[in-house]
PABA-853182 format. One record per residue (C-alpha): residue in three letters; x, y, z. Coordinates in nm, 3 decimals. Example, Ala and Ser with C-alpha at 12.3 -4.5 7.8 and 13.67 -1.06 7.14 Angstrom:
REM residues 2
<ALA <1.230 -0.450 0.780>>
<SER <1.367 -0.106 0.714>>
***
This chain:
REM residues 416
<MET <-0.949 -4.933 0.488>>
<GLU <-1.286 -5.024 0.374>>
<LEU <-1.533 -4.792 0.187>>
<VAL <-1.915 -4.806 0.257>>
<SER <-2.124 -4.596 0.027>>
<PRO <-2.495 -4.500 0.066>>
<ALA <-2.745 -4.680 -0.196>>
<GLY <-3.118 -4.609 -0.157>>
<SER <-3.205 -4.788 -0.465>>
<ALA <-3.082 -5.067 -0.704>>
<GLU <-2.990 -4.848 -0.950>>
<LYS <-2.813 -4.602 -0.734>>
<LEU <-2.616 -4.965 -0.545>>
<ALA <-2.484 -4.988 -0.885>>
<TYR <-2.337 -4.634 -0.909>>
<ALA <-2.193 -4.681 -0.559>>
<TRP <-2.008 -5.002 -0.660>>
<GLU <-1.917 -4.902 -0.995>>
<TYR <-1.735 -4.595 -0.858>>
<GLY <-1.534 -4.779 -0.598>>
<ALA <-1.738 -4.850 -0.290>>
<ASP <-1.628 -5.201 -0.132>>
<ALA <-1.957 -5.213 0.032>>
<ALA <-2.294 -5.032 0.049>>
<TYR <-2.554 -4.997 0.293>>
<VAL <-2.909 -5.027 0.177>>
<GLY <-3.244 -4.973 0.386>>
<LEU <-3.580 -5.156 0.351>>
<SER <-3.894 -4.983 0.312>>
<ARG <-4.022 -5.024 0.676>>
<PHE <-3.711 -5.049 0.880>>
<SER <-3.482 -4.763 0.789>>
<LEU <-3.415 -4.452 0.956>>
<ARG <-3.441 -4.293 0.605>>
<ALA <-3.832 -4.379 0.543>>
<LYS <-3.803 -4.105 0.285>>
<ALA <-3.490 -4.246 0.098>>
<GLU <-3.561 -4.510 -0.204>>
<ASN <-3.581 -4.804 -0.023>>
<LEU <-3.531 -5.141 -0.125>>
<GLY <-3.864 -5.312 -0.164>>
<ALA <-4.009 -5.641 -0.219>>
<ASP <-3.937 -5.673 -0.563>>
<ASP <-3.604 -5.555 -0.593>>
<TRP <-3.419 -5.850 -0.476>>
<GLN <-3.320 -6.019 -0.810>>
<GLU <-3.153 -5.750 -0.948>>
<VAL <-2.959 -5.661 -0.620>>
<ALA <-2.850 -6.038 -0.625>>
<ARG <-2.772 -6.021 -0.999>>
<LEU <-2.549 -5.725 -0.940>>
<LYS <-2.370 -5.851 -0.656>>
<ALA <-2.292 -6.203 -0.817>>
<ALA <-2.172 -5.996 -1.137>>
<TYR <-1.898 -5.825 -0.945>>
<ALA <-1.793 -6.145 -0.760>>
<ALA <-1.776 -6.323 -1.129>>
<ARG <-1.560 -5.999 -1.218>>
<GLY <-1.305 -6.089 -0.912>>
<THR <-1.434 -5.790 -0.757>>
<PRO <-1.679 -5.932 -0.488>>
<LYS <-1.885 -5.641 -0.318>>
<ARG <-2.035 -5.659 0.027>>
<LEU <-2.397 -5.523 0.116>>
<PHE <-2.550 -5.421 0.462>>
<CYS <-2.879 -5.351 0.526>>
<ALA <-2.988 -5.078 0.780>>
<VAL <-3.253 -5.197 1.016>>
<ASN <-3.198 -4.905 1.255>>
<ALA <-3.510 -4.743 1.336>>
<VAL <-3.643 -4.731 1.672>>
<PHE <-3.862 -5.030 1.695>>
<HIS <-4.226 -5.023 1.897>>
<ASN <-4.390 -5.364 1.968>>
<ASP <-4.589 -5.364 1.635>>
<ASP <-4.261 -5.292 1.444>>
<VAL <-4.091 -5.600 1.578>>
<ARG <-4.373 -5.781 1.500>>
<ASP <-4.394 -5.636 1.144>>
<LEU <-4.015 -5.711 1.128>>
<ILE <-4.046 -6.087 1.226>>
<SER <-4.334 -6.122 0.931>>
<SER <-4.105 -5.983 0.712>>
<LEU <-3.798 -6.199 0.737>>
<ASP <-3.852 -6.437 0.452>>
<GLU <-3.883 -6.135 0.239>>
<MET <-3.539 -6.015 0.367>>
<ALA <-3.394 -6.317 0.329>>
<ARG <-3.425 -6.312 -0.035>>
<TYR <-3.162 -6.043 -0.040>>
<PRO <-2.762 -6.135 -0.035>>
<PHE <-2.705 -5.930 0.288>>
<ASP <-2.365 -5.987 0.480>>
<ALA <-2.486 -5.764 0.795>>
<PHE <-2.713 -5.610 0.928>>
<ILE <-2.703 -5.271 1.100>>
<LEU <-2.922 -5.182 1.457>>
<GLN <-2.941 -5.021 1.716>>
<ASP <-3.220 -5.177 1.870>>
<ILE <-3.076 -5.453 2.115>>
<GLY <-3.389 -5.646 2.116>>
<ILE <-3.382 -5.748 1.729>>
<ALA <-3.033 -5.858 1.739>>
<PRO <-3.123 -6.215 1.861>>
<ILE <-3.418 -6.216 1.591>>
<LEU <-3.179 -6.169 1.315>>
<ARG <-2.865 -6.363 1.431>>
<GLU <-3.125 -6.663 1.462>>
<ARG <-3.275 -6.608 1.113>>
<PHE <-2.952 -6.489 0.938>>
<PRO <-2.656 -6.664 1.143>>
<GLY <-2.420 -6.616 0.856>>
<ALA <-2.467 -6.234 0.855>>
<ALA <-2.263 -5.991 1.083>>
<LEU <-2.422 -5.749 1.332>>
<HIS <-2.317 -5.387 1.320>>
<LEU <-2.410 -5.112 1.590>>
<SER <-2.574 -4.801 1.417>>
<THR <-2.407 -4.488 1.482>>
<GLN <-2.751 -4.409 1.653>>
<ALA <-2.646 -4.627 1.956>>
<ASN <-2.406 -4.325 2.040>>
<CYS <-2.095 -4.561 2.130>>
<VAL <-1.829 -4.305 2.179>>
<ASN <-1.614 -4.502 2.436>>
<ALA <-1.376 -4.834 2.466>>
<TRP <-1.631 -4.960 2.754>>
<SER <-1.943 -4.943 2.521>>
<ALA <-1.724 -5.071 2.245>>
<ARG <-1.658 -5.367 2.462>>
<ALA <-1.980 -5.451 2.580>>
<TRP <-2.144 -5.450 2.216>>
<ARG <-1.879 -5.673 2.113>>
<ASP <-1.934 -5.903 2.371>>
<LEU <-2.310 -5.896 2.267>>
<GLY <-2.168 -6.042 1.933>>
<PHE <-2.172 -5.703 1.732>>
<ARG <-1.855 -5.761 1.473>>
<ARG <-1.845 -5.402 1.399>>
<VAL <-1.938 -5.054 1.566>>
<VAL <-2.019 -4.746 1.368>>
<LEU <-1.931 -4.496 1.588>>
<GLY <-2.151 -4.202 1.708>>
<ARG <-1.983 -3.893 1.510>>
<GLU <-1.892 -3.667 1.821>>
<ALA <-1.560 -3.922 1.862>>
<SER <-1.231 -3.742 1.806>>
<LEU <-0.971 -3.921 1.618>>
<ALA <-0.762 -3.917 1.961>>
<GLU <-1.069 -4.131 2.107>>
<ILE <-1.100 -4.360 1.838>>
<ARG <-0.730 -4.471 1.864>>
<GLU <-0.816 -4.550 2.225>>
<ILE <-1.120 -4.755 2.149>>
<LYS <-0.958 -4.967 1.876>>
<ASP <-0.630 -5.041 2.138>>
<ALA <-0.875 -5.153 2.370>>
<CYS <-1.084 -5.341 2.127>>
<PRO <-0.843 -5.457 1.846>>
<ASP <-1.078 -5.756 1.727>>
<LEU <-1.363 -5.482 1.691>>
<GLU <-1.429 -5.388 1.382>>
<ILE <-1.446 -4.974 1.377>>
<GLU <-1.626 -4.788 1.130>>
<CYS <-1.675 -4.426 1.093>>
<PHE <-1.854 -4.126 0.896>>
<ALA <-1.583 -3.937 0.663>>
<HIS <-1.820 -3.739 0.457>>
<GLY <-2.193 -3.595 0.469>>
<ALA <-2.482 -3.414 0.686>>
<MET <-2.431 -3.383 1.034>>
<CYS <-2.678 -3.326 1.305>>
<ILE <-2.716 -3.100 1.553>>
<ALA <-2.847 -3.382 1.788>>
<TYR <-2.611 -3.608 1.950>>
<SER <-2.597 -3.884 1.700>>
<GLY <-2.920 -3.779 1.539>>
<ARG <-3.125 -3.836 1.869>>
<CYS <-3.350 -3.535 1.781>>
<LEU <-3.713 -3.426 1.882>>
<MET <-3.717 -3.114 1.702>>
<SER <-3.898 -3.259 1.380>>
<ALA <-4.150 -3.421 1.626>>
<TYR <-4.203 -3.124 1.804>>
<LEU <-4.243 -2.869 1.513>>
<ALA <-4.365 -3.076 1.196>>
<GLY <-4.520 -3.384 1.405>>
<ARG <-4.271 -3.614 1.191>>
<SER <-4.017 -3.820 1.408>>
<ALA <-3.643 -3.823 1.332>>
<ASN <-3.642 -4.153 1.550>>
<ALA <-3.897 -4.336 1.291>>
<GLY <-3.706 -4.203 1.009>>
<SER <-3.929 -3.885 0.872>>
<CYS <-3.714 -3.602 0.972>>
<SER <-3.811 -3.238 0.842>>
<HIS <-3.499 -3.122 0.928>>
<PRO <-3.606 -2.787 1.097>>
<CYS <-3.235 -2.756 1.217>>
<ARG <-3.207 -2.647 0.855>>
<TRP <-3.502 -2.399 0.889>>
<GLU <-3.424 -2.033 0.883>>
<TRP <-3.491 -1.849 1.238>>
<LYS <-3.502 -1.477 1.317>>
<ALA <-3.419 -1.303 1.690>>
<LEU <-3.709 -1.115 1.823>>
<ALA <-3.723 -0.871 2.138>>
<ARG <-4.066 -0.917 2.341>>
<SER <-4.047 -0.731 2.679>>
<GLU <-3.751 -0.893 2.849>>
<ASP <-3.763 -1.198 2.653>>
<LEU <-3.509 -1.309 2.353>>
<LEU <-3.703 -1.522 2.117>>
<LEU <-3.658 -1.713 1.806>>
<GLU <-3.912 -1.709 1.522>>
<GLU <-3.901 -1.928 1.205>>
<ARG <-3.964 -1.780 0.875>>
<GLU <-4.243 -1.984 0.763>>
<ARG <-4.419 -1.983 1.140>>
<PRO <-4.462 -1.662 1.229>>
<GLY <-4.644 -1.599 1.578>>
<GLU <-4.453 -1.904 1.706>>
<TYR <-4.194 -1.826 1.944>>
<PHE <-3.882 -2.003 2.082>>
<PRO <-3.633 -1.880 2.363>>
<VAL <-3.349 -1.895 2.168>>
<VAL <-3.135 -1.625 1.987>>
<GLU <-2.869 -1.583 1.756>>
<GLY <-2.782 -1.285 1.513>>
<ASP <-2.965 -0.982 1.350>>
<ASP <-3.167 -1.173 1.114>>
<TYR <-3.288 -1.509 0.996>>
<THR <-3.054 -1.719 1.047>>
<ALA <-2.976 -2.138 1.050>>
<LEU <-2.894 -2.146 1.390>>
<PHE <-2.897 -2.506 1.431>>
<SER <-2.769 -2.629 1.123>>
<SER <-2.451 -2.789 1.123>>
<ARG <-2.193 -2.796 0.869>>
<ASP <-2.126 -3.095 0.630>>
<LEU <-1.883 -3.354 0.767>>
<CYS <-1.554 -3.378 0.509>>
<MET <-1.247 -3.559 0.563>>
<ILE <-1.161 -3.557 0.252>>
<ASP <-0.776 -3.449 0.300>>
<HIS <-0.764 -3.650 0.640>>
<VAL <-0.773 -4.027 0.522>>
<ALA <-0.465 -4.140 0.634>>
<GLU <-0.512 -3.974 0.975>>
<MET <-0.836 -4.160 1.020>>
<ARG <-0.674 -4.478 0.933>>
<ASP <-0.372 -4.441 1.144>>
<ALA <-0.659 -4.368 1.450>>
<GLY <-0.767 -4.730 1.367>>
<VAL <-1.058 -4.672 1.141>>
<ASP <-1.120 -5.005 0.942>>
<SER <-1.399 -4.871 0.741>>
<LEU <-1.476 -4.497 0.599>>
<LYS <-1.858 -4.437 0.556>>
<ILE <-2.035 -4.189 0.355>>
<GLU <-2.364 -4.041 0.447>>
<GLY <-2.631 -3.979 0.208>>
<ARG <-2.927 -4.279 0.145>>
<MET <-3.139 -3.962 0.039>>
<LYS <-2.903 -3.817 -0.189>>
<SER <-2.886 -3.823 -0.578>>
<ILE <-2.664 -4.071 -0.770>>
<TYR <-2.456 -3.801 -0.886>>
<TYR <-2.352 -3.727 -0.518>>
<VAL <-2.281 -4.093 -0.443>>
<ALA <-2.080 -4.179 -0.753>>
<LEU <-1.849 -3.851 -0.705>>
<VAL <-1.795 -3.879 -0.315>>
<THR <-1.760 -4.214 -0.372>>
<GLN <-1.504 -4.205 -0.597>>
<ALA <-1.316 -3.913 -0.431>>
<TYR <-1.282 -4.155 -0.106>>
<ARG <-1.173 -4.467 -0.322>>
<LYS <-0.867 -4.238 -0.480>>
<ARG <-0.793 -4.095 -0.118>>
<ILE <-0.814 -4.463 0.047>>
<ASP <-0.585 -4.607 -0.264>>
<GLU <-0.369 -4.301 -0.211>>
<ALA <-0.307 -4.356 0.143>>
<ALA <-0.231 -4.719 0.110>>
<GLY <0.048 -4.640 -0.170>>
<LEU <-0.152 -4.802 -0.468>>
<ILE <-0.160 -4.424 -0.666>>
<ALA <0.022 -4.128 -0.612>>
<ALA <-0.115 -3.814 -0.462>>
<ALA <-0.118 -3.622 -0.801>>
<ASP <-0.374 -3.892 -0.955>>
<ALA <-0.593 -3.893 -0.658>>
<GLU <-0.606 -3.496 -0.623>>
<PRO <-0.842 -3.461 -0.915>>
<PHE <-1.101 -3.718 -0.789>>
<ALA <-1.088 -3.564 -0.444>>
<ARG <-1.155 -3.198 -0.538>>
<GLU <-1.471 -3.324 -0.709>>
<VAL <-1.644 -3.332 -0.354>>
<LEU <-1.653 -2.963 -0.407>>
<ASN <-1.849 -3.011 -0.740>>
<VAL <-2.126 -3.227 -0.541>>
<PRO <-2.413 -3.048 -0.354>>
<HIS <-2.308 -2.957 0.012>>
<ARG <-2.327 -2.689 0.289>>
<ALA <-2.008 -2.555 0.399>>
<TYR <-1.735 -2.838 0.470>>
<GLY <-1.605 -2.912 0.836>>
<THR <-1.393 -3.166 1.020>>
<GLY <-1.674 -3.226 1.263>>
<PHE <-1.572 -3.368 1.578>>
<TYR <-1.231 -3.514 1.485>>
<PHE <-1.035 -3.271 1.543>>
<SER <-1.192 -2.993 1.787>>
<ARG <-1.544 -2.946 1.928>>
<GLU <-1.500 -2.576 1.829>>
<ASP <-1.519 -2.722 1.455>>
<ALA <-1.826 -2.907 1.504>>
<ASN <-1.970 -2.607 1.688>>
<GLN <-1.944 -2.374 1.350>>
<ALA <-2.327 -2.339 1.210>>
<THR <-2.386 -2.261 0.841>>
<ARG <-2.689 -2.147 0.652>>
<GLY <-2.895 -2.234 0.343>>
<GLY <-2.920 -2.552 0.147>>
<THR <-2.680 -2.761 -0.030>>
<ASP <-2.595 -2.620 -0.382>>
<GLY <-2.312 -2.724 -0.621>>
<PRO <-2.172 -2.562 -0.925>>
<TYR <-2.323 -2.858 -1.177>>
<LEU <-2.666 -2.971 -1.259>>
<LEU <-2.690 -3.339 -1.360>>
<ALA <-2.781 -3.368 -1.704>>
<GLY <-2.818 -3.777 -1.738>>
<THR <-2.679 -4.080 -1.687>>
<ILE <-2.543 -4.301 -1.963>>
<GLY <-2.700 -4.610 -2.059>>
<PRO <-2.652 -4.901 -2.242>>
<ARG <-2.458 -4.884 -2.595>>
<SER <-2.707 -4.839 -2.879>>
<GLY <-2.457 -4.824 -3.195>>
<GLU <-2.123 -4.666 -3.307>>
<ARG <-2.059 -4.360 -3.092>>
<THR <-2.430 -4.404 -2.961>>
<TRP <-2.573 -4.447 -2.599>>
<ALA <-2.925 -4.430 -2.445>>
<PHE <-2.908 -4.102 -2.223>>
<ASN <-3.148 -4.107 -1.924>>
<ALA <-3.209 -3.720 -1.900>>
<MET <-3.225 -3.580 -1.542>>
<ASN <-3.277 -3.220 -1.612>>
<LYS <-3.386 -3.018 -1.938>>
<ILE <-3.082 -2.980 -2.164>>
<VAL <-3.050 -2.796 -2.463>>
<ALA <-2.840 -2.935 -2.745>>
<GLY <-2.510 -2.764 -2.770>>
<GLU <-2.485 -2.688 -2.434>>
<PRO <-2.148 -2.774 -2.309>>
<ILE <-2.159 -3.107 -2.134>>
<GLU <-1.882 -3.305 -1.903>>
<PHE <-1.879 -3.648 -1.855>>
<VAL <-1.729 -3.832 -1.544>>
<GLY <-1.692 -4.198 -1.495>>
<PRO <-1.560 -4.448 -1.314>>
<GLY <-1.147 -4.364 -1.360>>
<ILE <-1.244 -4.032 -1.510>>
<ALA <-1.266 -3.733 -1.331>>
<SER <-1.404 -3.522 -1.632>>
<ILE <-1.387 -3.502 -1.989>>
<THR <-1.557 -3.266 -2.218>>
<ALA <-1.809 -3.390 -2.461>>
<GLY <-1.691 -3.204 -2.770>>
<ASP <-1.950 -3.230 -3.076>>
<TYR <-2.226 -3.441 -2.967>>
<GLU <-2.590 -3.469 -3.048>>
<PHE <-2.943 -3.582 -2.889>>
<VAL <-3.131 -3.857 -3.131>>
<ASP <-3.498 -3.938 -3.115>>
<PRO <-3.456 -4.359 -3.062>>
<GLU <-3.765 -4.424 -3.254>>
<THR <-3.726 -4.179 -3.555>>
<GLY <-3.339 -4.125 -3.540>>
<GLU <-3.440 -3.724 -3.583>>
<ARG <-3.179 -3.469 -3.400>>
<LEU <-3.363 -3.361 -3.078>>
<GLU <-3.302 -2.957 -2.998>>
<TRP <-3.357 -3.054 -2.642>>
<VAL <-3.408 -3.340 -2.365>>
<SER <-3.570 -3.384 -2.034>>
<HIS <-3.666 -3.614 -1.785>>
<GLY <-3.917 -3.871 -1.900>>
<HIS <-3.828 -3.810 -2.260>>
<PRO <-3.629 -4.104 -2.393>>
<ALA <-3.332 -4.029 -2.616>>
<LEU <-2.977 -4.149 -2.736>>
<ILE <-2.677 -3.934 -2.741>>
<ARG <-2.423 -3.948 -3.013>>
<VAL <-2.068 -3.843 -2.883>>
<ASP <-1.695 -3.883 -3.000>>
<ALA <-1.599 -3.894 -2.638>>
<PRO <-1.465 -4.213 -2.487>>
<ILE <-1.781 -4.273 -2.220>>
<GLU <-1.945 -4.600 -2.121>>
<GLU <-2.245 -4.716 -1.972>>
<ARG <-2.294 -4.545 -1.595>>
<PHE <-2.124 -4.232 -1.669>>
<LEU <-2.245 -3.923 -1.581>>
<ALA <-2.327 -3.619 -1.795>>
<ARG <-2.324 -3.266 -1.609>>
<VAL <-2.335 -2.898 -1.731>>
<ARG <-2.231 -2.588 -1.552>>
<LYS <-2.505 -2.385 -1.392>>
<PRO <-2.529 -2.035 -1.530>>
<ALA <-2.355 -1.784 -1.281>>
<ARG <-2.544 -1.582 -1.043>>
***
């Protein structure tokens, strides 16, 4: 199976590919359904093209998909048409879209690129899949509501159509993201890429005469006629999807490509989750032993996440389970490792404030976790030892651990 990972920025794209993704999907600033993600801008194409060419030269070619899956109004389509030359600078292999009206525009301008149907189009049956195939779509990203049994039926009916399915990441209380809650409550439309995630807010049940109402914690006095529980609860908040232990079952159902959600997630999340599924796919293909894949697979527990579930793949009852609170994990990303600067010395791009001497672990491509041992932070200008580092302050790290560029350094969060 192919592994497709999220990549908002050119930097995140490099980590997605380096940690095992066969393909990555990115958005452009104006036409992506993740308007607040680090979408690619007009000046990123050279770095993206350089990265893609470098992997091809190494004999490990990577693919790049462009998400243009917003809901397009007339002015949006005209804006898209005026941006085609800018888009052509990027080495895109496919476009992910839900609006059938922009399909002929993209097909005419990019005849060599494939069309992939976005999950937002809610394709969950064989008849719909055949129709999209007949319209020229090479791949369908199925709606998250499809079960493994339904996927098997769709693949059997359309063996020449590529089937892509989400294996990991946030779920939506609405039907594959077609939600109006954010527009209603916050004036930000999810279908235009600006969701405020009101399904994650905390709500409280109230009794007013014979009515049962909900009040959101930050909006006292605004009532909604739904009730659940005795205290504030994230009534609408779905559990995160995690199929790390069911990769072989997805393959057997006919899935051609596993997809990881998370273009708004961190480099740490993208790298570790990508590597976890890379190892599970390799295990399912008989390329590595289960014991070798297991340490990497368990890393999905070490990235920020809500309670995990298997979505609709096995039963609707699992998908109906709600959770509460924000995403959390046991580690804090200390920083990323940049280019080598000398013997045992590397550029250190701090992401949080870290005090020298604090125990640090490193993770990297093919490395689940190694302990730093003795290390020190050094000022790159003076060579003096630093007592702490933080984001925005240039630093070097001198360490005996066998690390390389694009490794990640992390520290455990204090016990609560």
